[in-house]
N, C-alpha and C positions, 0 to 999 in steps of 0.2 A: 101126319106130317108135322114135324117139329118146327116151331117158330121160336127163335131166340129174341126176346124182347129188346135187348140192347142192340142187336144187329138190325132189327126192324126199325128202331129209332134212327140209327145211322142212315139206313137206306132211304127212309121216308124224307130225311132232311136234305137229300141231294137234289131234290127237284126245285124247291123254292128258297134255298139257303140264302140267296142274295136279298131277300125281303127283310131279313133280320138285321137289326141295328148293329153296326160294327162288323158285318160279315166280310167286308173288304178291307178291314184294318190290316195293315202289313203287306197288302198285295200290291206293292209299288217299290221302286228302287230308291228307298229312303235310307238315311243313315242315322236315325234317331238313337240307336243303341250302340253306335260306334264309340270306341273300338270293340271289336267282337272277341272279347277275351275267352268266352266259352267255346266258340266255334274254332278258334285257333289255338286251343290248348291241346296237349298231346293226350293220347289214350293208348292203353296196352291191351293187346289181344294175344292171349297165351304169352309167349315171350317176345312178341313182335310189338314194337312201339311205333305208332303212327304220329306224324308231325301235327296233324289237325284232325278235326272231327268230320271232315267232308269225304263222302264216298261217291265215286262215279258209278251210277247204276248200270246193271247189265242191259245192254241193248244189242239185239242180235247182230252179229258180224256177218250177216248174209252176204255172199259174193265178195268177201274181203279176203279171199284165199284163192290159191290156184285150185284146179279141179281135183287134185289129190288131197286137198284139205290143209296144205301147208300155208301158214300166214304169209301174205305177200306184202309188198311195199305199201300198198294202200292201207292195210290194217296196221302196219307198224307205225307209219307216220301219223295216222289217226290217233293212236294211243299216245305216242310221244308228245303230240300237241297238247293233250289234256294233262300229261305229266308236267310239261313246261308251265301250264296254267296254274299249277300249285295245289291240285287236289291231293289229299293224303293217301287215299286208297282207291285204286282202279279195279273194277271187276270187268271181266270180258263178257261178251255175249255167250249164249249157251253153246256148249261143245258136246254133241252126243257121243256116247261111247258104246252104242249098241248097233252099229252097222252089221248087217247080216243076222240080226236078232229081232229088231223092231223094223218091220217091213217098210215103214213110211219115210225113213230118213235117208235112204240111199238112192241116188239117181241111176239111170241106165248107164251101163259101162263101169259100174262101181265108182262113179264120180260123186262129188258132194259139193253143194253150195254152202255147207257149214264148214268152219274150221275143224280140223281133226287133230287129235293127239294120240289116237289109238291105232293109226294105220300101219306105220312102220317108222323106222329111224329116219326116213327121208323127210319127215315133217318136223323133227325135233329142232333143227337149226333155227327155224322160224320162231319157235317159242323161246329159245335161248336169246335170240336177238331182241325179241320183245321185252323180256325181263331185264336185260342189261340196259336197253335204251330207256325204259321207264325209271330204273334205279338211278340213272345218271342225273335225273332231275329231282331226286329225293322222294319220289312216290313209291308206294308198294302196289303189287298187283296180284289178285286172286283169279284163278281160272274157274269159270262156272261150268261144271260138268253136269250133264243130265243123263239119266238112264235111257231116255228116249222121249218121243213125242206121243206115241199111242194114238188115241182118238182125235187129238188135235193136230196130227201130222197130215201131210198131203195124201189123200187116198188114191192118187194116181197109180200106186203100186198095183191096184186091182186091174188096171188096163195095161200097164207096162210089164208087169211080172206075173200077172194072174195070181196074186196073193192078196188076201185080205189084210187091211191094216190091223194093228193089235191094240189091246188095252188090258186092264186088270181082269175084266169080266166081259161078257157080251154087252158091248155098249155101242150106241150109234156114233158114226163119224160126225164130228162137229161141222165139217164143211158140206157133206152130203149125207144127211141123217138116214137116208134109205140104205146106205152102205153099212153093214155091220162090222164091228171090230172084234176079232177073235181074241179070247184070253191067252196070254202068254203062259207057257208051261212052267212048272216049278224048275225044271232043268234050265230053261232059257233064263229065267230070273236069276238063278244062281250064277250063271255065266256073266250076266250084266253086273251083278254085284262084284264079281272078280274084276271085271273091266273098270268099274268105278275105282277100285283100289289101285289097279295098275296105272290108270290115267293120272291119278293124284300123285303116285310115286314118280311117274315120269315128269309131271309138272314140277315136283320138288327138285328133282335132279336137274331140270332145265333152268332152275333159278327162280321160278315163280314163288310167291310168298305164302300162298295158302290155296285151299280148294273151297269151292262154293257150290252147294247143292241146290239145284232148281226144283224145290218141292212145292211149287206154286202154280197158279193159273190153269190147273187141269192138265199139266204135262204128265208124263208117265209116272214120275215119282209121286205126284199128287194122286193120280189114279190108283196107285197101289196103297196109298196111306190115307185114303178117305173113303169111308163106307158108302158114300154116295156113288162111287165108281167101283169100289172093290166089294163085290158081293159073293166072293168065293166061299165055299162051305167046306172044302177039303184042303189038307196040306198046311204047311207052315204059314203060307201067306194068306190064309183065311183070316189070320190076325192082322188087322189093317195097319198096325204099328210096326210089324215085324220087318217088312222090306226096308223101310227107311232106317230103322235101327241097325239092321245088318249092313247096310251101305256105310253108315258112319263107323261101325266097328271095323269093317274091312279097311277103310281108309286109315283109321287110327292105327291098326296093326301094321299096315304097309308103310306108313309115313312117320310113325313114332309119336311120342307124347306131346311134342312141342310144335308140330306143324298145324297152323290155324285151320279150323274148319268153320265155315259160315253156312247158314241154312236160310233159304228164302221160303217163306210160308205165308199162307193167308189164315187169319184168325177164324174166318168162316167163308165158305163159298157164297153165302148170302143169296142162294138161289130161291129157297122157299120164301125168304123175306122180299125178294125182288118180284117174283111172279105169282105168289100166292096160289090160289086154286087152279090157275092155269098150269101149274106143275102137274097136276093129276089129269088134266084134260089134253095134254100135249104129248104125243107119242115119243118125241125126242127128249122130253124132260122128265117123264113120270118115273123113270128108274132112279132119278137122282135126288129123291126127296129125303134120304137119310144121311145127309152130310154131317160132318163134325159140328158139334156145338162149340161155343167158346170154351166151356169146361173141358170138352174132349181134347181140343187143340192144346190148351195149356198143360194138360196132363201129358200129352205126347211130347211137347216141347221140354218138359221136365225130364222125360226119359231120354230125349235126344241129348240133353246136356250131360246126363249120366253116361251116355255112350261115347261122348267126346266132342259135341258141338260147343264152339267157343262164342259164337255171335249169331244173332238173327236179324233179318229185316222182315217186317210184317205189315200186311195190309188186308184187303178184302177182295173177294170175287174170283172169277175164273173166265175162261173164254166165253161161256154162255151168257154172261152179263159183262161184256168186254170193257165197258166204260169204267168199271171199278178198278181192275188192275192196270188200266191204261187211261187214267183220268184226262179227259179232253178239256178244251178251253172253257166249257160250260160248267165244269165241276169247281167246287170252292177251293181257295188256297188252303194249304195245310190240311187237306181233307181227311187224312188218316192219323193225325196226331193223337186223337183219343184212343185209337186202336193200339198204337205203340205204348201209350201210357197204361192201358190195361195189363199188358205183358210185363212192363217194368214193375208195376205195383205187385203183381203176382210173384215175380221172382224175389222181390224184396221181402214180401210177407212170409214167403216160404224158405227164405235164406238159401236160395239156389245159387250155387257158384260152380264155375267150370272145373274141369279136372286139374287145371293149373292153379286152382284156389282163388280165382278172381271173380268179381261180379261179371255177369254175362251181359255185354252191351246189347241194347236194342236200338236198331237203326230206324229212324222215322223216314217215311216215304210219302210221296204224293203232293206235287205242286208246292214245293218248298224253295223255289228259285228266287227268293227275295231275302237279302241278307238280314234285315231286321226280323222277319218272320222266323228264319232259321235260328237266329241267335236266341230269340225269345223262347222257342221250343226247347232249346237246350237249357236255358236258365230256369224255365218252369218245370224241368224234370219230366217232360213228356217223351223224351228220347235221349239217347246217349250220343248218337251220331246222326248226321243228316245226309240223306241220299239224294243226289242230283243226277237226273238222267238227261232229259231234253234240254235243261238249262245249260249243260256242258256241251251239247251239240250247238246250241245257239251262240254260246260264248265260252270257249275252252278256258279262258283266262278269268272266269267268274271268281275263283278263289283269290287270285292275286289282286284283282280289282277290289274285292270286298276287304281284303286285308289292308289295302292302302287307303280305304275310305272313298274309293272312286265308284260307288254303286251306280251313279247316274250314267257312267260309261259302259255299264254291262248291257250287252245286247239281250233283250228279253225274249223268251220263248213266247210264241203266240198260240200254242196249243192246237194248231190245225192238224198236226200229225200227217202232213202231206209227205214230208221227206223221211221221217223217222219210222213210220209204219207202212204207209201206203206204197212207198217204194218197194218194200218187201213183197207186197201182194202183186205188184205189177212186174216184178222180176229184177228190181234194182238193188242197191246197197244203201246203207245209212247215209242220209243227207239231212239238210235243214233248210226250211223256207227262208230263214233270216240270216243264215250264215253260208254263203256260197262256197266257202272253202271246206265245209264239213264233208268228209269222205273224199276230198280232193287235195288234201294237204300234201300228198306226194307229187301233185301237178302244179299247184299254185303256191309259190313261196310266201312266207309271212310278210316279207318286206317287198314293197312294190318297186319295180325298176323305174328309175327316173325316165321321163320322156326324152328321146334323143333331140327333139326339137319342140319346144313348148308351142302349143297352138291355141287359137281362140275357138272355143267350143260352146255351142248352145245346146241345152237340154230342155226340151219342151215337155212339161209334165212333172210334178213333184210327188208322184206316188212312190211306192217302194222301188220300182225300176228306175225312175228318174233320179231319185236321191242316191241310189247305189251307184249309178253311172257317174253322176256329177261328182260325188265325193271321191270315188276311186280315181277319176281322171284328174281332179284337182290335186290329190296327194302325189300324183306323178309329175306335177309341175305345169300342167295345162291351165290356162285361164278360162274358167268355166262360168257361164251365166245359166242359172237354173230359172226357168220361166213357168209361172203357173197363174191361172186366172183366180184361183182361190187365195184366201188370206192365210191359210195354213198348209203345211206339207202333209202328205199322207194319202191324197187321192181318195179312193173308196174307203180307206180306213176311217175317215172322218165320220162317215155314216156307220161303218161296220163296228165302231167302238162305242156306240151309244147305249145299246142294251147292257144291263149290268152283267149278264153272263159273258159279255165280250170285253171284260176288263183287261185281258191280255192284249187285245188289239189296240185298246186305248193306250196301254203302256208303250206299245211299239210305236204308235204315232208320236207320242211324247219323245221317245228315244230318237226318232228321225229328226225331230226339231233340234234336239241337242247335238246330234251328229252334224247337222248343217251349221249350227252356231260355231262349233269347234273348227269345222273346215273353213268357215268365213274368217275366223280369227287368224288362221294360218295364211290368209291373204290371197288365195287363188280362186276362191269361189264367191260368187255374188248370187243371192237368192232374191229374185224380183217377184215379190208377191203381188197378187191382184193385177197381173199383167196378162191380158189377152193378146195373143199374137196372130198375125196372118202372114202370108207369104211375103208381102211387101215389107213388113217389119223385119223378117228374117233376112231378106236380101239386102236390106239397108244396113244390117248389123255387121257385114263383112266377116262372117264366120268361116273358119277353115272347115269345120265339120259341124253338122247338126244331128242330134239324136232326138227322135220322136218317141216319147213314152206317154202318150196322151190317154191311155186307158181305154175304157169302153163307153159305149152309148147304150142306154137301156133299150131293150127290145120293145117294140110297139105291136100290139095285137090288132091286125086289120080285120076286125070282126064287126058285124052289123050291130047297131044300137049302142055302141060304146059311149056315144055322146049323151045317152039317157041315164047313165049312172055316174055317180061320183067316183073318180079313180085317183090313185096316187101311185107312183113308182115307189118300191120299198125303200130305196136309198133316199128318195126325196122325203118320205114320211119320217124316217129316222131323224133327219135334220130339221124338219118342220112338223113337229108333233101336233101343232095347232090344227093341222089338216084333219085330225081325228075328231074335232069338235062335234058332239052330238051323235057320233057313230058308235054303235054297240055291236051290231051284227057285221062281221067282217068276213069277206071271202078273199083268200090269198090265192092268186093264180100263179102256180109254180111251186113245186114241192122239192126244190133243190135246197142247198145250204141257206141261201139268202131268204127264201120263202119260209123255211122252217124256223130260222132264227127270228124273223119278223113275227111269225105266229107265236113264238114263245114270249117275245116282248109284249105283244098285244094281249096275250092271255094272262100272263103273270103280273106284268107291270101296269097294264092299262085296263085289266078286268073286262076285256071284250069277249064276245062269243065268236069263235073263230072256226072256219072251215078252210082246209087247204086242198086245192085241186091240182092234180099232176097227171100229165098224159102218159108218162113212162109206167112200166110195170112196178117200179120201186120208188118209194119216197127216198130222197137224198141219195140217189144212185151216184156212184163214183166218189163217195165220201168215205173217209176212214170209218171202219166198223164201230169203233169206240165213240166217235163224235156223233155218228148217225144214231147209234143205239140209245145213247143218253137222251138226246132230244126227243126221239120218237117215243120212248118209254114214258117220259114225264109229260109230254104233250097229251098223250092218250089218257094218262091218269088225271090230267086236268080237264078232260072233256073236249079237247080239240078234235074235230073230225078230220081224218086223213083219207082222201079219196084218190086212189091211184087208178090207172087205166081209165081216166076220165078226161074227155075233151070239152073245152069251152066252145060252144057253137054260136053264142051271141049274147047280147045284153038287152035288158028292157027295164022299164020302170018297176017291174015286179022282181027284178034281181038278175042273177047270172044263169043263163041257159046252158045246160051241160048235156052231154051224151055219156052216160056212165056204163061201162062194161060190167054187167052183173053176172057174168059167167062164173061158175064154180072154179074155173081154172085160173082166175085172177089171184095173184099172190096176196096173202093176208098182210096188210101194211103194218100190223102190230108185231110181226115176228122180228124179234131182236136177238133171239137165242141161236141163230146161225147166220152166217154172213152172205152177202151177195157175191157170187163167184165172178171173177174177171171175165170180160166178154170173150176172150180168146180160149176160155175153158168151157168145153161142152159138157153139160150134165146129161148123160143119156137117160137118166131116170126121171128127169123133170117132165111133167105133163105139158103137152103143147097148149099154148094159150089160144083159147077160142074166143070169139067175139059175139056178145049178146048185149047190144047197147039198149039202154033205156033213157028216154028223155026226162030230165028233171029240171026244176028251177030252184036255185038257192037264194033265199032272201038276203039282201045286202044293203046296209047303209053306206058302206064303202068297199070298193074293190081295190085290193093292193096287188099291183103287178110286180111279179118277181119271176118273169119268164126268161131271165138270162140277159146277157149283153152281147153286143157285136163290137168288134174292134173299131175304135174311133181313129181310122187311118186316112180320112179324106185329106187332111192338111199335109200329111206325108206324101201322098201321091201327087197332090197339087205342087208341092215343093219340088218334087222330082221333075215334073213337067217344066217348071219354071227355072230349074237349075239354081235353086236358092243358095247352094254352097257346093264346093267341089266334091264333098262326100256326105252322104246322108244315110242314116240308119233308122230302123223302126223296130222297137223291142217292147217286151212286156205285153200287157193286155191289148195294146193297140196293134200288136202283131198277131196274137193268137187268142186273145180273150181267155187267158189261162188263169193260173193261180200265183200266189206270192212266191212259191218255190220257183216256178218257171221264170217269173219276172226278175227276181234278184240274181238267180244263177246266170241268166242271159246278160243282165246289166254288168255283173262283175267281169265276166269273160270279155265283154265289149270294152269296159273301162280300162282293163289292163292292156288292151291291144291298140287303143286309139293313139 
């Protein structure tokens, strides 16, 4: 099993990166390097000149088309908004060209939740409209085409069409490893190559500015061009470079010498470096040990340039270590800049230029949504362009605001990946936890309609839901009083941003304070801090409408003996770390997001010995696979014990009493190389969970309670009974105990309708 020392160094650094001095430098909306002359300088790709060095990353446009695959109004307005925001180059989400060839990408009835350009002329008008609309604002747009999904596609084809999913060789499905993926024949692969050329030619005719190959993350192009997945021994495509090179040559032949070709690639899958000896002991990983080395990838990239590629973006990883290509909130800022620098140095040292005789730009990716950080990366020569994905979901006008020196007004991404990835898993479309218009630009206009009759409105609670409601209503002309017993806005963010891995939550809390300050300057909003309210206070205020956004209350465990142990709620502990005094053995009750983030903080920043106890089958269930995988992987490497299928039965002076299911059918909590399936998807191959509980006691100096929260809605219902105002609303966590995505989305919808 090959281990690349440089890749190993990178992978090892992603666990405790925040302990190094200066690790968070640049990870804030500062303007120390303004004006951003490097970022806003032009650059040439083949014969195409871009107005700046900013690229919108490809983020799947799932369910942003009609069921024939034609881009719909949702997709058009979504991209138009980013073009208005000033980005130089837009790339679409992936567009498969192998319907009827790769079994995993087509729905029943020949329908698709992916946009299509290969179906028929009936889809072309959507692409022409997209290109023309983006060009109207001075941006360029590349279409990202993919030969298919292969083993990372939905294996439902086995049930709906009685066909196995496909891959380069016999490989296990990523989602259900017990399902094998059959190798595509040479004939099918040649048809896919022809389709790649046709799709690119159609895109050129439609007015799109370039084509972009998805050779990354373990999609089908990666499966064909990486010996980890391609173990063919016969035929042309036993050469793992051949399929990718043939795709590029076909596109170049069909589109001519001057149509830009971009390629998305990982420098290494980093699987061996991530999982080590577990690669050999795990049935769904052991076939993948012979992935490309850095040297292999660089040689392949050199050959891709010779075949016609003009530009690359590059990082690490694949679906089986999903947090690498989808870096969550807990990964470091600028996490892959050293990766792009390796490629830049190689191209420079070997005098590699494109067919157009130009240097080959290398695009830096990975948590670069901070203007100073992005500018420094360009000035330091770590990359030639900067790719922004989620930052442009959070704030489409990031480029314009950075250009104008208004970085403090940029809405920061919080890295929770609730709207940008989890929505795909649950059957939705691209959205954003901090931007309620993302994916709804066709519904919600950028300019708010003035209120027909200005009203006096109270908003109780200054968390994300309360702030969004208050600011939106105030912008429309209502007189708004925002009331909160805390001294700062943010609600749970105040605790949620304490751990160093939660720097993005801390940035968002700071942004909310700035948002309130700007709204207050406009004259319609007053934020009354440190103000506890009751029904009498609200009735006396003479409000026309009251919105309750009071958040949640921590769940309390009514278990025997709890008074015999020292306990603290996780949120309380973050705000009062002095409660840790003298405690070294910690038991965290609750293995959801809050519990695992608390465990990470306790282990890495406080050097505690930590055990996490969770009743569910899975640790961090209902959390984005990337966020979940990163925390679990590095918690286990740091020695934190994760006990799933485990009930707390009581407490005593000797510690926490548990009933632990020790059946062999209990899922292994260390598995991060395949995801948890949504609850509405039945895996017929999954063994039935059996129960064989064993009583144990976990010694604890402190028990941290992270068992979730319940809506804090008592004041709302009391106000309803007392008719505190003519109209009352209850939103955010005090309605559903949900997430930031649900809170801000509901708050915006309510704010524009009050």
